[in-house]
Legacy VTK file of the C-alpha trace (Angstrom):
# vtk DataFile Version 3.0
C-alpha trace
ASCII
DATASET POLYDATA
POINTS 555 float
184.162 120.783 82.341
180.543 119.679 82.677
179.446 117.132 85.262
177.941 114.918 82.567
181.173 114.992 80.575
183.219 113.757 83.515
180.808 110.969 84.409
180.386 109.882 80.794
184.138 109.538 80.336
184.268 107.216 83.334
181.198 105.258 82.216
182.441 104.491 78.702
186.076 103.725 79.412
186.888 100.337 77.811
187.072 97.541 80.359
190.525 96.468 79.209
191.860 99.975 79.911
190.677 100.132 83.510
194.053 99.301 85.021
195.850 102.036 83.108
193.111 104.680 83.178
192.830 107.708 85.453
189.220 108.297 86.471
188.006 111.788 87.342
184.500 111.548 88.738
182.326 114.435 89.953
183.229 113.580 93.546
186.938 113.735 92.710
186.503 117.091 90.991
184.348 118.483 93.818
186.789 117.480 96.552
189.853 118.540 94.554
188.547 122.029 93.839
186.730 122.597 97.143
189.742 121.702 99.241
191.958 123.945 97.139
194.329 121.102 96.368
197.182 122.103 94.130
195.762 125.624 93.854
192.763 124.512 91.778
189.767 126.568 90.656
186.542 125.756 88.789
184.523 128.327 86.849
181.018 126.979 86.363
178.758 127.679 83.421
176.442 129.922 85.452
177.497 133.487 86.275
176.473 133.488 89.932
177.544 136.947 91.087
176.310 139.477 93.670
174.096 141.653 91.475
174.274 144.792 93.636
178.076 145.086 93.583
180.129 146.934 91.003
182.787 145.118 89.001
185.519 146.682 91.128
183.806 145.696 94.385
183.050 142.126 93.282
186.633 141.405 92.239
188.214 143.269 95.179
186.059 141.502 97.781
187.009 138.202 96.155
190.687 139.176 96.265
190.411 139.895 99.997
188.862 136.461 100.546
191.188 134.399 98.366
194.575 136.056 98.679
196.646 135.377 101.821
196.951 137.789 104.736
200.648 138.174 103.933
199.622 140.467 101.068
198.717 144.045 101.975
195.368 145.570 101.028
197.083 147.773 98.452
198.670 144.704 96.848
195.320 142.913 96.750
193.656 145.964 95.247
196.385 146.272 92.617
196.017 142.553 91.750
192.241 142.943 91.413
192.434 146.022 89.179
195.151 144.488 87.002
193.013 141.382 86.489
190.025 143.561 85.582
192.101 145.390 82.977
193.373 142.096 81.552
189.775 141.026 80.977
188.974 144.318 79.211
186.581 145.580 81.901
188.377 148.806 82.819
185.521 150.934 81.406
182.946 149.036 83.478
184.743 149.061 86.836
182.086 151.216 88.511
179.108 149.549 86.821
176.922 147.318 88.944
176.725 143.714 87.826
172.947 143.762 87.754
170.436 140.967 87.783
166.722 140.384 88.108
164.914 143.728 87.895
168.153 145.743 87.736
170.129 146.702 84.647
173.852 146.148 84.673
176.509 144.302 82.726
175.882 142.308 79.575
176.116 138.523 79.616
179.592 138.581 78.102
180.833 141.104 80.656
179.463 139.002 83.513
181.331 136.047 82.048
184.553 138.028 82.149
183.919 139.031 85.772
183.534 135.336 86.643
186.862 134.625 84.946
188.489 137.510 86.845
187.409 136.064 90.173
188.762 132.580 89.470
192.161 133.628 88.068
192.964 136.088 90.870
195.135 133.537 92.649
196.833 132.350 89.439
195.782 128.725 90.142
197.949 125.835 89.000
194.887 123.810 87.979
192.048 125.736 86.332
188.730 124.262 85.114
186.665 126.527 82.850
183.178 125.541 81.696
182.459 127.397 78.441
184.485 130.542 79.238
183.645 132.188 75.897
179.843 131.990 76.230
178.287 135.365 75.439
181.505 136.780 73.966
182.101 137.846 70.384
184.975 136.312 68.416
187.386 139.174 69.137
186.670 139.179 72.878
186.905 135.375 72.963
190.368 135.452 71.420
191.724 138.141 73.733
190.260 136.476 76.820
191.615 133.046 75.907
195.033 134.445 75.004
195.244 136.120 78.428
194.235 132.890 80.153
196.823 130.997 78.111
199.474 133.526 79.133
199.016 132.795 82.858
201.849 130.287 82.779
204.190 132.579 80.878
203.959 135.528 83.242
205.631 133.981 86.284
207.176 130.833 84.808
205.011 128.463 86.890
203.747 125.358 85.079
199.940 125.347 84.943
197.205 123.080 83.640
194.114 124.714 82.160
191.146 122.539 81.209
188.092 124.024 79.569
185.092 122.999 77.510
184.117 125.092 74.514
181.473 124.703 71.811
182.525 126.841 68.872
186.057 128.252 69.041
187.231 130.486 66.229
190.243 129.451 64.177
192.414 131.933 66.108
191.281 130.530 69.453
191.792 126.976 68.190
195.439 127.787 67.419
195.977 128.478 71.139
195.197 124.864 72.035
198.028 122.546 72.989
195.984 119.376 73.315
192.496 118.511 72.144
189.964 116.005 73.479
186.875 115.185 71.398
183.946 113.415 73.080
180.754 112.032 71.593
178.180 110.372 73.864
180.880 110.001 76.483
183.206 108.147 74.110
186.633 109.573 73.460
187.031 110.035 69.721
190.401 111.763 69.857
192.862 112.977 72.457
196.210 114.356 71.473
197.966 117.382 69.991
195.472 119.873 68.575
197.726 120.473 65.577
197.469 116.786 64.573
193.663 116.511 64.792
193.006 117.669 61.231
195.468 115.138 59.845
193.791 112.408 61.920
190.364 113.168 60.425
191.818 113.418 56.904
193.555 110.036 57.115
190.284 108.414 58.162
188.339 109.819 55.217
186.808 112.911 56.816
188.929 115.831 55.598
188.093 119.379 56.591
186.806 121.405 53.609
188.917 124.322 52.458
188.290 127.621 54.294
186.244 125.910 57.001
187.042 126.141 60.694
188.580 122.874 61.873
186.667 122.824 65.162
183.331 123.304 63.361
184.167 120.408 61.065
185.082 118.147 63.994
181.816 118.889 65.798
179.627 118.350 62.735
181.366 115.063 62.033
180.716 113.535 65.471
177.407 115.260 66.314
174.455 112.828 66.525
171.775 115.255 67.731
170.367 115.990 64.265
171.132 112.676 62.588
167.483 111.852 61.798
166.877 115.197 60.103
170.044 114.782 58.054
169.017 111.295 56.954
165.803 112.636 55.416
167.625 115.130 53.211
170.892 113.246 52.666
170.172 109.584 52.113
173.717 108.919 50.941
175.332 110.355 54.089
177.346 108.014 56.314
175.567 107.314 59.650
177.173 109.208 62.492
177.520 106.086 64.656
179.547 104.473 61.902
181.722 107.581 61.593
182.333 107.669 65.333
183.187 103.962 65.515
185.608 104.350 62.609
187.361 107.256 64.316
187.515 105.462 67.677
188.973 102.297 66.166
191.533 104.308 64.244
192.465 106.317 67.326
192.883 103.295 69.629
195.321 101.773 67.135
197.313 104.967 66.597
200.685 105.965 68.032
199.055 108.985 69.667
196.840 106.713 71.753
199.790 104.566 72.814
201.720 107.666 73.863
198.762 108.841 75.932
198.485 105.461 77.695
202.201 105.485 78.369
201.990 108.960 79.858
199.021 107.948 82.037
200.905 104.901 83.299
203.867 107.097 84.252
201.559 109.474 86.108
199.944 106.606 88.039
203.347 105.433 89.260
204.176 108.811 90.765
203.288 109.715 94.345
201.385 112.981 94.338
200.420 112.821 97.988
202.790 115.593 98.973
201.734 117.746 96.026
198.033 117.433 96.812
198.388 118.367 100.469
196.327 121.323 101.505
198.219 124.536 101.546
196.870 127.621 103.249
196.726 130.300 100.590
193.612 132.256 101.511
192.640 134.784 104.157
192.257 133.935 107.835
188.861 133.150 109.365
188.632 136.586 111.003
189.398 138.382 107.760
186.902 136.196 105.874
184.229 136.982 108.451
184.842 140.747 108.269
184.932 140.852 104.464
181.816 138.684 104.089
179.955 140.769 106.685
180.834 143.983 104.863
179.890 142.548 101.466
176.631 141.078 102.757
175.710 144.366 104.461
176.307 146.291 101.220
174.195 143.771 99.314
171.324 143.945 101.796
171.433 147.741 101.846
171.316 148.052 98.053
168.829 145.249 97.379
165.391 146.788 97.807
163.759 143.388 98.147
165.924 142.178 101.027
164.812 144.403 103.918
163.847 147.886 102.707
160.669 146.773 100.947
159.622 144.718 103.955
160.417 147.646 106.242
158.088 149.833 104.175
155.344 147.200 104.466
155.905 146.912 108.213
155.614 150.674 108.697
152.332 150.778 106.790
151.032 147.738 108.638
151.993 149.102 112.051
150.132 152.369 111.591
147.219 150.582 109.915
146.807 148.354 112.954
147.200 151.368 115.210
144.179 153.035 113.609
142.001 149.917 113.484
142.690 148.915 117.088
142.920 152.418 118.509
141.486 152.883 122.027
140.407 149.331 122.748
139.278 150.322 126.187
138.920 147.976 129.151
135.682 146.190 128.332
135.378 142.418 128.284
135.119 142.451 124.482
138.601 143.956 124.227
140.086 140.650 125.410
139.336 138.952 122.098
140.410 142.032 120.117
143.757 142.210 121.892
144.403 138.505 121.415
143.460 138.640 117.728
145.775 141.605 117.186
148.755 139.903 118.793
148.107 136.668 116.914
147.881 138.541 113.592
151.147 140.390 114.222
153.060 137.227 115.052
151.638 135.246 112.128
151.999 138.071 109.605
155.643 138.645 110.471
156.255 134.926 110.130
154.819 134.870 106.629
156.533 138.143 105.646
159.886 136.506 106.310
159.508 134.915 102.890
159.841 138.386 101.349
163.610 138.150 101.560
163.758 134.578 100.277
164.442 135.392 96.585
167.403 137.573 97.561
168.644 134.893 99.941
168.443 132.291 97.165
170.651 134.471 94.945
173.122 134.868 97.799
173.178 131.096 98.311
174.008 130.586 94.623
177.037 132.825 95.049
177.971 130.941 98.220
177.804 127.554 96.464
180.139 128.751 93.691
182.610 130.402 96.047
182.537 127.560 98.549
183.153 125.057 95.754
186.375 126.888 94.970
187.411 127.196 98.612
187.159 130.989 98.797
186.067 130.790 102.439
184.580 128.471 105.031
180.941 127.690 105.719
181.116 128.939 109.307
182.446 132.337 108.220
179.553 132.706 105.762
176.837 131.816 108.310
178.233 134.158 110.971
178.699 136.996 108.484
175.186 136.611 107.099
173.751 136.667 110.623
175.672 139.728 111.800
175.093 141.732 108.620
171.307 141.330 108.934
171.129 142.510 112.548
171.065 146.287 111.843
168.094 145.874 109.499
166.144 143.673 111.930
166.824 146.119 114.764
165.567 148.956 112.555
162.293 147.087 112.025
161.921 146.556 115.764
162.498 150.273 116.421
159.829 151.205 113.871
157.397 148.810 115.520
158.056 150.373 118.918
156.952 153.904 117.940
153.281 152.923 117.574
150.898 152.436 120.561
151.936 150.218 123.449
150.033 147.132 122.349
152.281 146.904 119.253
155.485 146.780 121.275
157.499 143.599 121.452
157.145 142.604 117.807
159.864 140.084 117.030
160.512 139.142 113.438
159.845 135.443 113.066
161.368 133.107 110.527
159.714 130.527 108.314
156.189 129.939 107.063
155.288 126.857 109.053
151.530 126.641 108.736
151.214 123.589 110.932
153.050 125.306 113.752
150.723 128.296 113.470
147.714 125.986 113.821
149.299 124.217 116.776
150.643 127.341 118.463
147.795 127.609 120.974
145.525 130.311 119.515
143.207 128.730 116.925
142.768 125.827 119.330
143.555 126.473 122.985
146.363 124.341 124.429
144.064 122.129 126.536
141.830 121.448 123.513
144.606 120.349 121.154
144.651 116.624 120.279
147.490 115.093 122.222
149.047 113.006 119.411
151.187 115.196 117.175
149.433 118.527 117.840
150.095 118.746 121.582
153.078 116.427 121.728
155.439 117.478 120.276
154.230 120.214 117.865
152.846 122.638 120.457
156.086 122.643 122.451
158.481 122.943 119.517
156.510 125.635 117.642
158.097 129.032 118.151
154.599 130.561 117.771
153.695 129.183 121.217
156.406 131.214 122.901
155.760 134.268 120.712
152.036 134.202 121.570
152.648 133.656 125.283
155.308 136.348 125.515
153.161 138.952 123.784
150.037 137.955 125.726
151.900 138.328 129.029
153.339 141.651 127.919
149.863 142.900 126.993
147.640 141.538 129.771
149.823 141.452 132.905
148.855 144.333 135.166
145.616 145.116 133.288
142.193 145.288 134.925
139.214 144.767 132.628
135.457 144.687 133.117
133.924 141.253 133.294
130.794 140.336 131.346
129.252 139.271 134.645
127.883 141.756 137.172
127.281 141.423 140.893
124.428 143.530 142.228
124.337 145.560 139.028
127.998 146.499 139.396
130.383 145.056 136.756
133.024 142.831 138.283
136.649 143.661 137.458
139.054 140.907 136.424
142.813 141.224 136.253
145.091 140.270 133.386
146.492 137.242 135.169
143.032 135.659 135.311
142.532 136.317 131.602
145.887 134.745 130.744
145.190 131.682 132.872
141.477 131.093 132.194
140.823 132.575 128.744
144.083 132.014 126.833
145.421 129.113 128.946
148.881 130.678 129.079
151.536 128.967 131.206
152.041 131.350 134.131
154.921 129.601 135.848
157.586 131.821 134.293
158.167 135.386 133.093
157.643 136.753 129.581
161.424 137.183 129.360
161.805 133.417 129.521
159.733 133.218 126.335
162.062 135.785 124.746
165.116 133.747 125.754
163.546 130.574 124.327
162.889 132.344 121.012
166.471 133.605 120.865
167.711 130.118 121.640
165.594 128.730 118.795
167.008 131.323 116.394
170.560 130.361 117.355
169.733 126.658 117.161
168.279 126.974 113.638
171.326 128.960 112.501
173.643 126.213 113.719
171.335 123.623 112.160
171.624 125.521 108.863
175.402 125.467 109.216
175.374 121.714 109.901
173.117 121.025 106.903
175.439 122.925 104.551
178.511 121.131 105.860
176.783 117.764 105.562
175.549 118.498 102.041
179.105 119.287 100.949
180.052 115.751 101.933
177.102 113.806 100.547
176.205 115.886 97.468
178.977 114.571 95.188
178.212 111.015 96.308
174.507 111.434 95.503
175.250 113.005 92.116
177.634 110.197 91.214
175.127 107.548 92.329
172.153 109.029 90.459
173.911 110.018 87.228
172.282 108.339 84.232
174.666 107.006 81.550
174.242 108.827 78.223
173.089 105.712 76.350
170.210 105.014 78.763
166.764 106.562 78.458
164.453 108.425 80.817
160.709 107.848 80.296
161.439 106.464 76.851
163.451 109.478 75.691
167.158 109.369 74.931
169.310 111.123 77.495
171.104 114.298 76.491
173.911 113.532 74.056
177.118 115.172 75.115
179.584 116.341 72.604
182.157 118.861 73.618
185.572 119.983 72.637
187.564 119.808 75.855
190.840 121.585 75.493
193.808 121.024 77.745
196.471 123.707 77.714
199.655 122.583 79.440
202.183 125.258 80.305
LINES 1 556
555 0 1 2 3 4 5 6 7 8 9 10 11 12 13 14 15 16 17 18 19 20 21 22 23 24 25 26 27 28 29 30 31 32 33 34 35 36 37 38 39 40 41 42 43 44 45 46 47 48 49 50 51 52 53 54 55 56 57 58 59 60 61 62 63 64 65 66 67 68 69 70 71 72 73 74 75 76 77 78 79 80 81 82 83 84 85 86 87 88 89 90 91 92 93 94 95 96 97 98 99 100 101 102 103 104 105 106 107 108 109 110 111 112 113 114 115 116 117 118 119 120 121 122 123 124 125 126 127 128 129 130 131 132 133 134 135 136 137 138 139 140 141 142 143 144 145 146 147 148 149 150 151 152 153 154 155 156 157 158 159 160 161 162 163 164 165 166 167 168 169 170 171 172 173 174 175 176 177 178 179 180 181 182 183 184 185 186 187 188 189 190 191 192 193 194 195 196 197 198 199 200 201 202 203 204 205 206 207 208 209 210 211 212 213 214 215 216 217 218 219 220 221 222 223 224 225 226 227 228 229 230 231 232 233 234 235 236 237 238 239 240 241 242 243 244 245 246 247 248 249 250 251 252 253 254 255 256 257 258 259 260 261 262 263 264 265 266 267 268 269 270 271 272 273 274 275 276 277 278 279 280 281 282 283 284 285 286 287 288 289 290 291 292 293 294 295 296 297 298 299 300 301 302 303 304 305 306 307 308 309 310 311 312 313 314 315 316 317 318 319 320 321 322 323 324 325 326 327 328 329 330 331 332 333 334 335 336 337 338 339 340 341 342 343 344 345 346 347 348 349 350 351 352 353 354 355 356 357 358 359 360 361 362 363 364 365 366 367 368 369 370 371 372 373 374 375 376 377 378 379 380 381 382 383 384 385 386 387 388 389 390 391 392 393 394 395 396 397 398 399 400 401 402 403 404 405 406 407 408 409 410 411 412 413 414 415 416 417 418 419 420 421 422 423 424 425 426 427 428 429 430 431 432 433 434 435 436 437 438 439 440 441 442 443 444 445 446 447 448 449 450 451 452 453 454 455 456 457 458 459 460 461 462 463 464 465 466 467 468 469 470 471 472 473 474 475 476 477 478 479 480 481 482 483 484 485 486 487 488 489 490 491 492 493 494 495 496 497 498 499 500 501 502 503 504 505 506 507 508 509 510 511 512 513 514 515 516 517 518 519 520 521 522 523 524 525 526 527 528 529 530 531 532 533 534 535 536 537 538 539 540 541 542 543 544 545 546 547 548 549 550 551 552 553 554
C-alpha cells in the first residue's frame, strides 16, 4: 500500500465517521511492520536488493536473518529453495541479481525475488505494493495464486493487503474484498464479487467482454478528464460519477456491514496479540550473517574497494617516482610536507569512491530494517568488520613503497573546510581564532593525520639549513623543523595522533548508529506532518491524484 494512499484515506474520512473509523497512518504502518507486530511484512514498490548476490544467496541470507535460531541451517535452506521454486525462479537460482553496470535478472524476476524474501516467514499480515509490476499476465496469476495459498498451506488465518493497477480477470477472481479509492475518497469497499453489480445498479455497467477492474479504474480515473472532455462533450464529469458512487455506497447495506465490523474490531483488545514476539535470529547470528553477506558484496563489487585499491597502487608508485631521493637539503622540507599533505587529502577525497555502493547497501538496509529483519546495531558492526580486510590490504600496499609513504591511513569524508583548517595551508598560529582555530582546527581529523605523518617523517632526521656559518652549512634536526616550520605540537608522540584518529573513527561510527536509530523514530512523524492532502496544490499544480485498487484477501 502506498504512503499517499494511507494518508489520503485518513484525510478524507467523513467527520461523522471519526468515532467508528480505524485510522492507519504512515506512522502506524511503519511501527507495526518495523516492530514485527503480529508477524507483519511490507514489500515496497522498489526492488532494493544486493546486486552482487545470486538469487539463491539473496533468499538464503534473508532466511538466516529472519527465521529463528530454533530452525537448523538445512531447514532454512530448504525453506528458501522451496520459496524460490514457488515463485518460478528455479532456473535463475545461480544468476546474480544485477544492477547498475551489471547484467542480471529482469525487472519481473527481481520483483519475484522481493516477494520471496518477504514471504519466507509466512507472515500473518502482509502488505504488498504493486506485486505484479513487471510481470506478464501468466506470471502475475501464478504469483498471486501462490500468495493467496499461503493461508491454505498451514491453516493459519492471514491478512494480505496489496495495491495493484491492472489485474487480469483471472487475478481479479482471486480477490475476496475490494477497495476502490479516488483522490483519497473511498468509492467502494466490500466483496469483490459484488462490485460489478454495484456499478451496474448506479448506471455504470461493465461492457461485455471487458475486464471488470479496467472498467472500474476508467470510471473513477480523473487524470485525463480534460482530454476526454474535448473529444466527448456528452460524457458525464468524473467528479459527478464519483460523488454518485460514494453517495450510493454510503447508503448501501455493504457500507453498514463494514461499519458494524469496524465497531466490533474497535471493541476488542488486541494488546496481547500485538505484543512483540521473537521470531528472528539472535544478534550474534545476525551479525555473522550480515558480515558474511557484506564481505561477499564488497568483494564482488568492483567499485567498492577493488577499483580504489587499483588507483591507490598507481598513485603510490607515481608518488614514489616523483619524490624519489629527496635528499637532505633544506628544500626537501617543503617537498616532504607537500607530499604528506597530498596523501592525506587525496585519501580523504577518494573515500567518496565507495559512496555509490554504500548508498545501494543503505537502500537494502532501509527495506530490511523496515520489516524487522535485523537490528541497526548488527548492521553497523557487520559493515565495519566486513570492510576491515580491504582497508588493511590498502595499507599493506601503501607500505611497500619508499619509507616516506608509510603510515597512510584511509580517511573518511570530503570535508573541505577541515582540510583548509587542518594546519597546512595556513599554519596553526596564523589561523583566525574564531571558527578556524576554535573549534575547527581541533576537531578536524586532518590536524592529527598531518601531525602524525609529519612526526613519523621528520623525527630523527638531520637536514642542511639554508644558513651557513663560516661557509659551512648548519645542520638542523627534524624536531626543530616540526616545531619552527610546521608548528607541530611536540608534547606527545605520533602514536597519540593515531589513537585520536582511531577514536574519531569509532565515534563517527557510533554517531552513524545513533542517527539511524533516531531517524527511525522521527521519520514517520515528519512524513505524516509534511504530507500534502491530495486536493491541495503545490506551486499552483494539482497534487498527484491517487487511484488504486487495494485488494484485501482474508484467509
